[in-house]
Phi, psi and omega in degrees: 000330178290329176290320178298318179294321180295314179300318178297319176297322176296318178298317180297321181290324179295318180297316181287330178285319183298307184298320178300322179290322177289330179286332175293317179294318177295322176295315177296317178298319177297319179298308180304317179294324179293318178295317181299317177297323176298312183296318177296315177297318180298316182293318181293319179294319180298317175303310183289327175295311182300320180300312182294326178293314179297322178290320177292323178294319175299318180291326178291324179294322183286338176278349177289126183253126177279120183282145180292152179298143177292158180296157182294153177282149172286139186254133169249123182257131177292144186292337176218165180276163183269129175231112188218146173280141179276178182279006180298136179257000179290166186299130179092327178065184176234166186221139178234137179232117188227137168252117188247140173237152177245136178248134182225161185277134167073183179270061183273098183294325179298313179296318178303313184292321180294319181297319181291317182290328183260015182300325179295317180295315179299314179300315179303314180298314178297319176303315179298314180300314182294318181288342175281352186262145168270163185302317182290346176278354185241359187280319184275164177298316179292326177296318178295324176292319177299317180296320180295319176296317180298317177295315180298319181290323180292319178293316181297334175295332181274328190286142177243340186263005185158182184233153173272134180268320183219153170244121180254132172264107178288318173211148178223123173235120179240129179226000000 
């Protein structure tokens, strides 16, 4: 009887060990399948989100309308160029020679007449602005743009029949 009990116990132990081994494998396989499913779902969701964002971006780009260039401005040319000594105090000083044109919108005959009538006054203002600058304040591109804006604002403060939109430097010589 003892032998039979021992045999039964061994069989029970074998039965309990086999399913436990199988359940570990099955558990590992289920975990692996779950991880693979999670990765697959993540990749698919990422793909569709990226596709919808790309499509929306493309549609936004297609909706952008490029506006036509505005018509060219009407130009007022000063009768003579400006020749002014700069504010430099070093020996010899510096000299600037500039041909300036003013641009305004449309065929504004009143503004054109006002510019012609005030040309001496406008030239005086520009000469004062130029003579107040030092050579290094006129050398860089940004400095020239700032000078153009300064001239435009000073002239626009005087005008009554319209406004100047742009100041063009036809030529600039600084020595």
